[in-house]
C-alpha positions in Angstrom: 111.1 144.3 114.0 107.6 145.8 113.5 107.4 149.3 111.5 108.9 152.0 113.1 106.6 154.6 111.6 103.0 153.2 112.7 99.6 154.8 112.1 97.9 156.6 114.5 95.4 154.8 116.1 92.2 157.6 117.5 89.6 156.8 119.7 87.2 157.4 117.8 87.7 155.9 115.1 86.4 152.3 117.9 84.1 149.9 115.8 83.5 146.6 117.4 84.7 143.4 115.8 82.4 141.9 113.0 82.2 138.8 114.7 81.4 136.8 117.6 83.7 134.1 119.1 81.9 131.5 120.6 84.8 129.1 121.8 88.9 129.1 121.6 90.0 125.4 121.6 94.5 125.6 121.6 97.0 122.8 121.3 100.6 123.8 122.2 103.5 121.4 121.5 106.0 123.0 122.9 110.1 123.1 121.5 112.5 126.3 122.6 112.7 126.8 118.8 109.7 125.3 116.9 106.6 125.7 118.8 103.8 124.7 117.4 100.2 126.2 118.3 96.6 124.8 116.3 94.2 126.7 116.7 90.0 125.9 116.8 88.1 129.1 117.1 84.7 129.3 116.5 83.2 132.7 114.9 80.0 133.7 114.0 78.7 136.9 112.3 77.3 139.8 114.3 74.6 141.6 112.9 75.3 144.8 111.1 79.3 144.1 111.0 81.5 145.1 107.9 81.9 141.2 107.7 85.7 141.9 106.8 87.5 139.2 108.7 91.1 140.2 110.4 92.8 138.4 112.8 95.9 139.7 114.0 99.2 137.9 114.0 103.1 139.1 114.1 106.4 137.2 114.0 104.4 133.6 112.7 104.9 131.1 110.4 101.4 129.9 109.3 101.5 126.0 108.3 97.8 125.6 107.8 94.5 127.1 107.8 91.0 125.5 107.5 87.3 126.9 107.3 84.8 124.3 108.2 87.6 121.6 107.3 88.2 123.0 103.8 91.6 124.3 102.8 91.3 128.6 103.6 93.7 131.1 101.6 94.5 133.9 103.8 96.2 137.2 102.5 98.8 137.4 105.2 100.6 140.9 106.2 103.2 141.3 108.6 100.3 142.6 110.9 97.7 139.4 110.6 96.1 137.9 108.0 92.3 138.7 106.2 90.1 135.5 104.9 87.4 135.1 103.2 84.7 133.5 105.2 81.0 132.8 105.1 78.3 134.5 106.0 77.3 132.0 108.8 78.8 130.5 111.8 82.1 128.6 110.8 85.0 126.9 112.2 88.5 128.8 111.5 91.4 126.1 112.1 95.1 127.0 112.0 98.2 125.7 112.7 101.3 128.4 113.1 104.9 127.6 114.6 107.1 130.1 116.7 110.2 130.1 118.3 109.9 131.3 122.0 113.4 131.0 122.6 114.3 133.7 120.4 111.6 135.8 121.1 113.9 138.4 123.5 111.2 140.7 123.6 109.3 139.2 126.4 106.2 139.5 124.9 104.1 136.9 123.7 105.2 133.1 124.1 108.9 133.3 125.6 111.4 131.2 127.4 113.1 132.1 130.8 115.8 130.3 132.4 114.7 127.2 130.5 110.7 127.9 131.7 108.3 128.7 128.9 106.1 131.3 130.1 103.9 134.2 128.2 102.8 138.1 128.7 100.0 138.4 126.3 99.1 142.4 127.5 98.8 144.5 125.5 98.8 142.8 122.2 100.9 140.0 122.9 98.7 137.4 122.1 98.9 137.9 118.1 102.5 136.8 118.7 101.2 133.2 119.9 98.5 132.6 117.3 96.1 134.2 114.4 93.6 135.8 116.7 91.1 139.3 117.0 93.3 140.5 119.5 91.6 143.4 121.1 90.2 143.6 124.5 86.9 143.8 123.4 86.8 140.2 121.8 86.0 138.0 125.0 85.6 134.2 125.0 85.6 130.8 126.7 89.4 128.9 126.0 90.1 125.5 126.5 94.0 124.8 126.7 95.9 121.6 125.7 99.8 121.9 126.4 102.0 118.9 125.2 105.8 119.1 126.5 108.8 117.2 128.3 107.9 119.1 131.5 106.5 118.1 134.9 104.2 121.5 135.1 102.1 122.5 132.7 99.8 125.5 133.6 96.8 127.8 131.6 94.0 129.5 132.7 90.9 128.4 134.8 90.8 124.6 136.1 92.5 121.5 135.1 91.0 119.4 133.2 93.6 116.5 133.1 96.9 115.5 133.5 99.0 112.9 132.5 103.0 111.7 131.3 103.9 115.5 129.3 100.3 116.7 128.4 97.9 118.9 130.2 94.6 120.5 129.7 92.5 123.4 131.2 89.5 124.9 131.0 88.6 128.5 131.7 84.4 129.2 131.6 84.9 132.8 132.0 85.1 134.6 129.0 88.1 137.0 128.8 89.8 138.5 125.9 93.0 136.9 124.3 95.3 139.2 126.3 94.5 137.6 129.7 95.7 134.7 128.4 98.5 132.8 129.7 100.6 129.4 130.3 103.4 128.4 131.9 105.4 125.2 131.5 108.8 123.8 132.7 110.6 122.6 136.2 109.0 124.4 139.2 108.0 123.6 142.5 105.1 124.7 143.9 104.4 126.2 147.9 100.6 125.2 148.1 97.9 126.7 150.3 94.5 126.7 150.5 91.3 129.4 150.6 87.8 129.0 151.7 85.4 131.3 150.2 82.8 133.3 152.2 80.4 130.9 149.9 82.2 127.7 151.4 84.2 126.2 148.1 87.7 125.2 149.0 90.0 126.9 146.4 93.5 125.2 146.0 96.3 128.1 145.9 99.9 127.3 144.5 102.8 129.9 144.3 105.3 128.4 141.5 108.9 128.9 141.7 111.8 128.0 140.1 114.3 125.3 142.6 116.3 126.8 145.4 113.4 129.8 145.9 110.8 127.7 147.7 111.8 129.1 150.6 110.8 132.4 149.8 106.9 132.2 148.9 105.2 131.9 152.5 105.2 135.7 152.8 103.5 135.7 149.0 100.8 133.2 149.7 99.8 134.8 153.1 99.4 138.2 151.4 97.0 136.2 148.5 94.9 134.6 151.3 94.9 138.0 153.1 93.8 139.7 149.6 90.9 137.1 149.1 90.0 137.9 152.2 89.5 141.6 151.9 87.9 141.7 148.5 85.4 139.5 150.1 84.8 141.8 153.3 85.1 145.2 151.6 83.6 144.7 147.9 81.7 141.5 148.2 83.9 139.9 145.5 84.4 136.1 145.5 87.0 134.0 143.8 85.2 132.5 141.1 87.7 129.5 140.3 89.0 126.0 141.6 92.4 126.9 141.7 94.6 130.4 141.7 97.8 129.9 140.8 101.0 132.3 140.8 104.3 131.8 138.9 107.6 133.6 139.8 109.3 134.7 136.3 113.0 136.5 136.5 112.6 137.6 133.1 109.5 140.0 133.1 109.1 143.5 131.8 106.4 144.3 134.4 105.9 143.7 137.8 103.2 140.9 137.6 100.3 140.2 135.4 96.5 139.4 136.0 96.1 136.7 134.0 92.6 135.1 134.8 93.4 132.2 137.5 97.4 132.1 136.9 99.2 135.3 137.3 102.6 135.7 136.2 105.2 137.7 138.6 108.2 139.0 138.0 110.3 137.3 140.4 111.1 140.5 142.6 107.3 141.2 143.4 106.6 137.7 144.9 109.8 136.3 146.3 110.7 137.3 149.8 112.5 136.5 153.2 113.9 138.3 155.9 118.0 137.2 154.8 116.9 138.8 150.8 114.2 141.5 151.3 113.7 144.5 152.6 110.7 146.2 154.5 110.3 147.9 151.2 110.0 145.0 149.5 107.7 143.2 151.8 105.4 145.9 151.2 105.4 146.3 147.7 105.2 142.3 147.0 102.0 142.6 149.3 100.7 145.3 146.9 100.9 143.8 144.1 99.9 140.6 145.1 96.6 142.4 146.0 96.6 144.6 142.8 96.7 140.9 140.7 94.3 139.4 142.7 92.1 142.5 142.6 92.0 142.2 138.8 90.0 139.4 138.9 86.7 141.2 138.6 88.2 145.0 137.8 89.8 143.9 134.8 88.8 140.4 134.2 85.1 140.0 135.0 85.0 143.0 134.0 87.9 144.6 131.2 88.3 147.5 129.6 86.3 148.1 125.4 89.5 149.1 124.0 92.6 150.2 125.0 92.2 153.9 125.4 89.8 152.6 128.8 92.8 151.2 130.2 92.7 153.6 133.4 89.2 151.7 133.6 90.6 148.6 134.7 94.1 150.2 135.8 92.9 153.3 138.2 90.0 151.1 140.0 92.7 148.4 141.4 95.7 150.7 141.6 92.9 152.5 143.9 91.9 148.8 145.3 95.3 148.2 146.2 95.9 151.3 148.3 92.8 150.5 150.1 94.0 147.1 150.7 97.8 148.6 152.3 96.0 151.1 154.2 93.6 148.7 155.8 96.8 146.0 156.3 99.3 148.8 157.5 98.9 152.5 157.9 96.6 155.1 156.1 98.6 157.8 156.6 101.8 156.6 155.9 100.3 155.0 152.6 98.6 157.8 151.9 101.7 160.1 151.9 103.9 157.5 150.0 101.6 157.5 147.2 101.7 161.3 146.6 105.2 161.3 147.0 105.1 159.0 143.9 102.4 160.9 142.1 104.3 164.1 142.3 107.7 162.5 141.5 106.4 160.6 138.7 103.1 161.7 137.1 103.5 165.7 137.8 106.5 165.3 136.2 105.0 163.5 133.3 101.8 165.9 133.0 104.4 168.7 132.6 106.7 167.5 130.0 105.8 166.3 126.3 104.4 162.9 127.8 101.7 164.5 129.1 98.3 163.0 128.1 94.5 163.1 129.3 93.7 159.7 131.8 91.9 158.5 128.8 94.1 159.2 126.0 92.6 160.5 122.5 95.1 158.5 120.5 98.5 156.7 120.4 100.6 154.7 117.9 102.0 151.8 120.3 99.7 151.1 123.2 102.9 149.9 125.3 103.8 153.5 126.1 100.4 154.5 127.8 101.3 152.2 131.0 102.0 155.5 132.6 102.1 157.0 135.9 98.9 159.1 134.4 96.8 155.9 133.5 97.5 153.8 136.9 98.3 156.3 139.5 96.4 159.6 138.5 93.6 157.2 137.1 93.1 156.3 140.9 93.4 159.6 141.9 90.0 160.0 139.9 88.6 157.2 141.9 89.5 158.6 145.3 87.8 161.9 144.2 84.7 160.2 143.1 84.4 158.3 146.5 85.0 161.7 148.2 82.2 163.6 146.4 79.8 160.8 146.4 80.7 159.3 149.9 81.6 156.1 151.3 78.1 154.3 151.4 77.0 155.7 147.4 80.8 154.7 146.2 80.2 151.0 147.6 76.1 150.9 146.4 77.4 152.0 142.8 80.2 149.8 142.7 78.0 146.8 143.4 75.8 147.9 140.8 79.1 148.2 138.2 79.6 144.3 138.7 76.0 143.7 138.8 75.5 145.3 135.3 78.3 144.6 133.2 79.5 141.6 134.5 81.3 139.6 131.4 81.1 142.5 129.3 84.0 145.1 128.3 83.4 148.6 129.7 84.3 152.2 129.2 84.8 154.9 131.2 81.2 156.3 130.2 79.9 152.8 132.0 81.4 153.7 135.1 80.6 156.9 135.4 77.3 156.1 134.3 76.3 153.5 137.3 77.5 156.3 139.8 75.1 158.9 138.0 71.7 156.4 138.3 73.1 155.3 141.7 73.6 159.3 143.2 71.0 161.2 140.6 74.4 163.0 140.0 75.5 164.8 136.7 79.0 163.8 136.1 79.8 165.7 132.7 81.9 167.9 134.6 83.7 165.4 136.2 84.4 163.6 132.9 86.7 166.3 132.0 89.4 164.7 134.7 89.5 161.7 132.2 89.5 164.0 128.8 92.3 166.9 129.9 95.8 166.5 130.2 97.9 168.4 133.1 97.9 168.8 136.7 95.7 172.0 137.7 97.1 174.4 139.8 94.8 175.3 142.7 95.4 178.9 144.3 94.0 180.0 148.2 93.6 183.0 149.3 91.8 183.8 152.7 89.7 186.8 154.1 88.7 187.6 158.1 85.7 190.0 158.2 83.5 190.2 161.6 83.8 186.5 162.9 83.4 185.6 158.7 86.1 183.7 157.6 86.5 182.9 153.7 88.5 180.9 151.8 88.6 182.0 147.9 89.9 179.3 145.6 91.3 180.1 141.8 91.9 177.0 139.6 94.0 177.1 136.5 95.0 174.4 133.8 97.8 175.4 131.7 97.0 174.7 127.7 99.4 172.1 125.9 99.2 170.3 122.9 97.1 167.1 124.5 94.8 169.8 126.1 94.7 173.3 124.2 91.5 174.5 125.7 91.1 173.7 129.5 87.6 174.0 131.1 87.2 174.3 135.0 87.1 170.8 136.6 85.3 169.5 139.7 87.7 169.3 142.4 86.9 168.1 145.8 88.7 170.5 148.5 88.5 168.9 151.9 89.2 171.5 154.5 89.1 172.5 158.0 89.7 175.0 160.4 92.1 175.4 163.4 91.4 177.8 166.3 94.6 179.4 167.2 94.8 177.2 170.6 95.2 173.8 168.0 91.9 172.9 168.5 89.5 171.8 165.6 87.1 175.3 164.7 85.4 173.3 161.8 86.3 169.9 161.4 86.6 168.2 158.0 84.5 169.4 155.2 84.5 168.6 151.7 83.8 171.8 149.5 82.9 170.9 146.4 84.7 173.5 143.8 83.1 173.5 139.8 83.9 177.2 138.8 87.4 178.7 137.8 87.1 181.2 141.0 85.0 180.0 144.3 84.4 181.5 147.9 83.5 179.4 150.4 82.5 181.1 153.9 82.6 179.9 157.5 80.0 181.9 160.2 79.8 182.0 163.9 83.5 182.2 164.6 85.3 183.3 168.0 88.8 183.9 166.2 90.5 183.9 162.9 91.3 180.8 162.4 94.5 178.6 160.4 93.3 176.8 157.6 93.9 172.9 156.9 93.0 173.1 153.2 93.6 169.3 150.9 93.2 167.5 154.0 94.3 163.8 152.9 95.5 165.2 149.1 91.9 165.5 148.3 92.6 166.1 144.9 95.7 165.8 142.3 96.2 169.5 142.3 99.2 171.7 143.1 98.3 174.0 146.0 99.6 177.7 145.6 99.1 179.7 149.1 100.0 182.8 150.2 99.8 181.4 153.7 102.6 182.7 156.0 105.2 180.4 157.3 103.9 181.0 160.7 100.5 179.4 159.4 102.6 175.9 158.0 104.5 176.1 161.1 101.3 176.1 163.2 100.1 172.9 161.1 103.2 171.0 161.8 102.9 171.4 165.1 98.7 171.2 165.4 96.9 169.7 162.4 94.9 167.1 163.6 94.6 165.7 159.8 97.9 163.5 159.3 98.4 164.3 155.4 98.5 168.1 156.1 100.9 167.9 159.2 103.1 165.9 157.1 102.8 168.5 154.0 102.9 171.5 156.3 106.8 170.1 157.3 107.6 169.0 153.6 106.8 172.4 152.4 108.8 175.0 155.0 111.6 172.4 153.9 110.5 172.9 150.3 110.6 176.3 150.8 113.7 176.9 152.5 116.0 174.7 150.1 114.5 176.9 146.9 115.7 179.8 149.2 118.9 178.0 150.0 119.3 177.6 145.7 118.5 180.9 145.0 120.4 182.9 147.4 122.4 180.6 149.5 120.3 181.1 152.5 120.1 178.9 155.9 117.7 176.6 156.5 114.6 177.9 157.7 115.1 177.6 161.9 110.8 177.1 161.7 111.9 173.6 159.9 114.4 172.7 162.0 112.2 173.3 165.1 109.2 171.8 163.8 111.4 168.1 163.0 113.0 168.5 166.3 109.2 168.3 167.8 107.9 165.7 165.6 111.2 163.3 166.5 110.1 163.7 170.0 106.7 163.0 169.4 105.9 159.4 170.5 102.7 159.6 170.2 103.1 159.7 166.4 103.6 156.2 164.5 107.4 155.6 164.0 107.3 155.2 160.0 105.2 158.4 159.8 108.0 160.1 161.7 110.5 158.4 159.4 108.3 160.1 156.8 108.3 163.8 158.0 112.1 164.0 158.1 111.9 162.8 154.2 113.1 165.9 152.1 112.0 166.8 148.8 113.3 165.0 145.9 115.6 167.2 143.7 114.1 166.7 140.7 110.9 167.9 142.7 112.8 171.0 143.7 114.1 171.5 139.6 110.0 171.4 138.6 109.6 173.8 141.4 111.7 176.3 140.2 111.1 175.8 136.3 107.8 176.3 137.2 109.0 179.6 138.9 110.6 180.8 135.6 113.9 179.8 137.2 116.0 177.7 135.0 117.2 174.4 137.7 120.8 174.2 138.5 121.0 170.3 139.4 124.7 171.1 141.1 123.0 174.1 143.1 120.0 171.8 143.9 122.5 168.9 145.3 124.3 171.0 147.1 121.6 173.1 149.2 120.1 169.6 150.2 123.8 168.3 151.1 123.8 171.5 153.0 120.3 171.2 154.7 121.1 167.1 155.4 124.1 168.3 157.3 122.6 171.1 159.4 119.3 168.9 160.2 121.8 166.1 161.4 124.0 168.9 163.7 120.7 170.3 164.8 119.0 166.7 165.8 122.6 164.8 166.3 121.9 164.8 170.4 118.3 163.3 169.8 120.0 160.6 167.1 121.5 158.1 169.4 118.6 157.7 172.0 115.6 157.6 169.4 118.2 154.6 167.4 118.3 152.8 170.2 114.9 153.4 171.4 113.5 152.1 168.2 116.0 148.8 168.1 113.9 145.8 167.3 114.9 143.1 169.2 112.2 140.3 168.3 112.5 137.8 165.5 111.9 139.7 162.2 108.9 140.0 161.2 107.6 142.0 157.9 104.4 143.5 159.8 103.6 147.3 159.7 105.0 147.9 163.9 108.3 146.5 163.5 108.8 148.0 160.0 108.3 151.5 161.6 110.7 150.9 163.9 113.3 149.9 161.9 112.5 152.4 159.5 112.6 155.7 162.0 115.5 153.6 163.6 117.3 153.6 160.1 116.4 157.2 159.6 118.3 158.2 162.5 121.2 156.3 161.3 121.6 158.6 158.2 121.8 161.1 160.7 124.3 159.6 162.6 126.3 158.8 159.7 127.0 162.4 158.6 127.9 163.4 162.4 130.1 159.9 162.7 131.6 159.1 159.6 129.4 155.8 159.3 130.9 154.0 162.5 127.6 153.3 164.0 126.2 152.1 160.5 129.1 149.6 160.1 128.6 148.1 163.9 125.0 147.9 162.6 125.7 145.9 159.4 127.9 143.9 161.0 125.1 143.1 163.7 122.5 142.7 161.2 120.3 139.6 160.8 117.9 140.7 158.1 118.2 142.7 154.8 116.7 145.9 156.0 119.3 146.7 158.5 122.3 145.2 156.4 120.9 147.5 152.8 120.4 150.4 154.9 123.9 150.7 157.0 125.6 149.7 153.5 124.1 153.0 152.1 125.1 155.0 154.9 128.5 153.8 154.9 128.9 154.1 151.2 127.5 157.6 151.4 129.9 158.4 154.4 132.9 156.6 152.5 133.6 154.2 154.1 131.9 150.9 152.9 134.3 149.5 150.0 135.0 146.2 152.6 131.5 145.6 153.3 130.2 146.3 149.6 132.7 143.6 148.7 131.6 141.5 151.6 128.1 142.0 150.7 129.1 140.8 146.8 130.4 137.5 148.0 127.7 136.7 150.2 124.7 137.3 148.0 126.9 136.8 144.8 124.1 133.6 143.9 121.2 135.5 144.9 120.1 137.6 141.8 117.4 139.5 143.2 119.8 140.5 146.0 122.4 141.7 143.6 120.3 143.8 141.8 119.8 145.4 145.2 124.2 145.5 145.2 124.3 147.0 141.6 121.5 149.6 142.5 122.8 151.0 145.5 126.5 151.9 144.3 124.5 154.1 142.0 122.4 155.6 144.2 124.9 156.7 146.8 127.5 157.7 144.2 128.5 161.1 144.1 127.9 162.9 141.5 130.9 163.4 139.7 131.2 159.6 139.7 127.7 158.4 139.0 128.0 157.9 135.2 131.7 156.0 135.9 130.4 153.7 138.5 127.2 153.1 136.5 129.5 152.2 133.6 131.7 150.3 135.3 128.8 147.8 136.4 128.3 147.9 133.4 131.2 145.6 132.9 130.3 143.5 135.7 129.9 139.5 134.8 126.5 139.4 136.5 125.5 142.4 134.5 123.0 140.8 132.5 121.4 143.5 130.3 118.8 141.7 128.6 117.3 140.9 132.2 115.0 143.9 132.8 115.6 144.0 136.2 119.2 143.9 136.2 119.2 146.5 133.3 117.0 149.2 135.4 119.4 148.3 138.8 121.8 150.3 136.8 120.5 152.0 134.6 117.4 153.1 136.2 119.0 154.0 139.1 121.4 156.0 136.6 118.5 158.0 135.5 116.7 158.5 138.9 120.2 160.2 140.3 118.9 163.6 139.6 122.5 165.6 139.8 124.7 162.3 138.6 122.2 161.8 135.6 122.7 165.4 134.7 126.3 166.0 135.3 127.6 168.8 133.1 129.9 166.3 131.1 126.8 165.0 129.5 127.9 161.3 130.5 125.0 160.4 131.9 123.0 161.2 129.2 125.7 159.4 126.9 125.8 155.9 128.5 122.1 155.8 128.8 121.7 156.7 125.0 124.5 153.9 124.0 122.6 151.4 125.9 119.2 152.1 124.9 120.5 152.0 121.4 121.5 148.5 122.3 119.1 147.3 124.4 116.2 148.4 121.9 116.6 145.5 119.5 116.1 143.0 122.1 113.5 144.7 124.4 111.7 147.4 123.0 109.2 147.7 126.0 111.8 148.3 128.4 113.8 150.8 126.3 110.8 153.2 125.7 109.9 152.9 129.0 113.5 153.9 129.9 113.0 156.7 127.4 111.1 158.9 130.1 114.2 159.7 131.6 114.7 162.7 129.1 111.1 163.8 129.5 112.2 167.0 131.5 115.1 167.5 129.2 113.8 171.2 128.5 113.7 172.5 131.9 117.1 172.4 131.9 120.0 175.2 130.3 121.2 175.3 127.1 124.3 173.3 127.3 122.6 170.4 129.3 119.7 171.1 126.5 122.2 170.7 123.8 124.3 167.8 124.8 120.8 165.7 125.4 119.4 166.9 122.4 122.5 165.2 120.2 121.8 161.4 122.6 118.3 161.8 121.5 118.9 162.2 117.7 121.6 160.0 118.1 119.2 157.4 119.8 116.5 158.1 116.3 119.5 157.6 114.0 119.7 154.5 114.9 118.3 151.7 112.0 115.3 149.7 112.6 114.5 151.4 116.2 111.7 150.1 117.0 108.2 151.8 116.8 107.8 151.9 121.0 111.1 153.7 121.0 110.5 155.7 118.3 107.2 157.3 119.6 108.6 157.9 122.9 111.7 159.7 121.7 109.6 161.3 118.7 107.2 162.6 121.5 110.2 164.0 124.2 112.4 165.5 121.2 109.5 167.5 119.2 108.3 169.2 122.4 109.1 173.0 122.2 
């Protein structure tokens, strides 16, 4: 176990490594408990380097070390070694021994179901051999693998293959975090892709026996991604082969290792019988994301881990563009914003707040956050909005041309935009350096045909950003005439001051403003516009996002009023939903999204922001009352709309069919509140795909008549681990708040609850943490249960443990009784002997906030 009280690493302390790594040759002799790794690395001192030769290494048994063939005498510590080396180019050779089977942290070289695999980002390579494990050290790798396994894979192109041996060579320099190795009994689903220059690329999706029938969709998603990146970004694949491997035990969704992507099985395996439409869309997006990293992350990587958003924010934005093109752009945008507000805004408002580019960290694994990924992507989107699509494309081309093969910084990224457009982006850089979500207040004035919008921006000071400065905010805005026509089409208003006005002249009548169209910046918009204006936008706005936002805003305010005063649901919302539901010109998927309500955690955030202590029980009661009232108000439409959107042709995961199923299942949820789940039971019995089956089971459980179906579901799918993850999670998600912790606790006693598998652990504990009223039940049972399991998991898998700690990040906003309960659990975890530094850092930040 690593030191639980690590030193803080600062961006300002960055120094380049003192040596160039000319080439790397690795030889693996695989054994479950005694894998030998022999390294032969050519080093050359850098001019003006400090001469200190330090190689990272953790949990390694050094067998031998040599320099230019002569024995070396390294000084070994817990985190690496130092050694006297010549002041000239030299060859470092070492042999180490590792224990893959005993590596439960799933970082470095480990075993999953009898298969060897690796995960080296961010700092896992140092658990494989001694090496300068930092992203700015890039080199060409040649890898030899020896082992009694039918499949032996690594990065790059295959050099040779014989019985029990394979060699691979990656001609493109890469940092160690992109190294990968996989060995085991695997079956491949083959494919091929012809690049725009005419090269034939071999494609393989490798899976364990029994999963061969779940590969076709993933393979097609890979081909679509490759073509899209050529068509939209001009990026062609650069190796002869591209391999994807599905792994059951994996801490993240997937990893972009050069030419050998390793995927969590849940992020690549799909079939109509076992996967929902949301699974298919997620798989398509993750495959695209990891493939797009080939250029934005691999060919150009980040200089240090403070620049993580450089590769992740850009690639998240690119995969969002891809999904928008493959499916529905408005639906994708709304879904992204729902996720951003639910995860990243909460991060910004609590003790885990940090800038998109942090200034310091203790454990880099704790900074794979929504701020780095999702907010980082929003900054790319804003930049494109400010400079325009054409200038964006030219600047990105310049970025690829200028920095191919380099490890870069945010400054390098912004400089290509400055050079391409002539703009000064110094103020835009504040988005990377200031923590928190800006609040943007809008007011209006009307005077003799001149309409003026007055904006005021503010950013709450925090420990991370004590003295915030005004930021550049692109405000996409349009004006609607009283009859619903566009009086002024969408313009991008560029706000740079704390308060700024924009006027529109020559108008015949006072318009209704549509502000922040497309959610053009990650801000909280506050407006004093009356409900009637929002109802008007709900009926007439030509911007799909703002039309959805108008309905969401009315629903949110109605729910907040109900929580505060017990008021009935706003008729404007009910009428607006009725009109939306009857509008057959709208995409069914969009209508399904329109019917969604603000999340209960989002409502708690809104109450806290206005100075009210949120009561999870009151929030739950108001939300349930709204759902009941809406079902009653729309009940006469539910059955005909449900029937109209039944899909009768053979299942396809395409956007059209998925949209119809989404709307039909939204109607099924309404019907479930009226008929006790009777229609859901009929759908469950007739369903021929997992989307329909799971939606029906969810409605039945919420209606209280799903126990028999739940047992039948388990009997049918007990041998499919990914479907059983759904079975575990659904029971927690659909539970009544007073039963949530009890159900979660009971599920942990199930014989198939393999808590060491991250997917299975998250299926129960992640569902518990995400059930707002159940997790925050007054008796504290949810807090206590999660804390028990975090204590148990931490010595086995610190990464998953640390990430689950974020469930407690909003604890300061609740009442004193709940704060006392949570504080006791945080202190109990922190008092655990030998707590990992991953978990220690997370909980110290959460607990120490005042």
